[in-house]
Residue, then its C-alpha position, 0 to 999 in steps of 0.5 A: x855200538x855205532x849208530x852209523x854215519x850220516x850227513x846233516x846240512x847246517x850253516x850252509x854246509x854238509x857235515x858228516x857225523x857219526x854218533x855212538x851209544x844211547x841218544x838219552x845219555x849226556x851228550x859229549x861231542x868230539x871235535x878234532x884238530x887241524x887236518x884231522x877227520x873224525x876217525x882219528x877219535x878211534x871208533x873203539x875209543x868212542x864205543x868205550x865212552x859210550x859204554x860208560x853212559x855217554x852219547x858220543x858224537x864225532x864229526x868231520x870239520x869242514x874240509x876233512x873227511x866226507x864233509x864239505x870241502x873247499x878249493x885247496x889254499x882257499x877255505x871259505x870259512x873262519x874259526x867262528x863258523x867251525x864253532x857254529x857248525x858244533x852248535x848246529x849239530x846239536x840243533x840237528x839232533x835236538x840237543x839243548x846242551x853237550x860236553x864239548x871236547x876240543x883236541x889240538x887246534x880245536x881247543x880253540x873251537x872249544x874255547x869259543x863254544x865256552x865264551x860265544x855259546x855258553x848256553x849250549x855248553x855243559x862242560x869243556x875238555x881241552x885235549x893236547x891244546x894251548x893257550x897260544x902264549x908267546x912265552x911258551x916252548x916251541x914245536x920240536x925241531x923234528x915236528x917242524x922239520x917233517x911238517x915242512x914238505x907235504x906229500x902229493x895229495x894226488x898219490x894216496x899211498x905217499x900221503x898215507x905213509x906220510x900220515x903214518x909218519x906224522x903220528x910217529x913224530x906226534x908221539x914224541x918220545x912216547x912208547x905207545x906208538x903203534x904203527x900198524x894201528x896208525x897205518x890202518x887209520x891213515x888208510x881209512x882216512x885217505x880213503x874217505x876224504x873228499x879232497x886230500x889237497x884241501x885236507x892237508x892244508x886248508x885248516x892252517x889258513x883259516x881266519x881265527x876270529x873267535x872267541x869274540x866275547x872274551x878269552x880263556x878267563x871268561x870261560x864259565x864252564x867246568x874245564x879239564x885240560x888233558x896233556x901228554x907229558x911228552x907232547x912235541x907239538x905243544x910241550x907240557x907247559x902249554x897244558x899247564x898254562x892253559x889250566x892257569x888260564x881257565x878259572x877252576x880248570x882241572x889238569x890231567x897229565x897222560x904220562x909218556x903220551x905225545x900229541x896223542x891219546x894212546x890206546x894204552x891210556x884209554x882207560x885213564x882218559x875215559x875214566x877222567x872224561x866220564x868223571x869231568x862230565x858226571x855233574 
């Protein structure tokens, strides 16, 4: 059901995007988090959302996948630019407004869209993300230890195995980790990435300069917070705090899920997303 990958030019950069479904259906833009290309919104998941009557758009952010990359350690952009990229995709596809889904770090992109670009937003969904409050529980020791040492980006096999290990850590205490599926995605991700060294680190170095017109409390778009009960990166209190921070937001807890949207819960996730974007 994929309409194939394509490249678009917007905001002076080249972005690789892929769409699924009928362009006449309501558009949902899936934005993944730090250092993650669009392939981590699995094709089969995108097809399932499209089959429910949505026009799905996934894309590689700057510095991941096949989109424009910058020198390692020197990302030439800020969070506000990533939000403008999402708007630019709508412009290039001739879409006035869309439903946006921000995952992990890209919850900040979704918030920026809601606050600084509200005229382009129908609804927002925040997946495995955080409001960033100082009093929330920290990341797990296992996650912090694992991510303290990156692989050699010149060694694709080592990088692939490191990513598989990271996905295992992301799963926390979840029973849903599928090593074979994660390795297949990691191999695809590594093979199509322009610059692995930049993809592994540049997103952590950007300037979080947005939202510029307010905060989570200023979001007017109907919002859904989706969070795994076993998330080791942003433990569940982050999701609950985010729901409270956004006026009228709803919370959907994925039982036994970690920092992920595991395949056994796709039916539940898609159902919640389709219901939220039905308005």
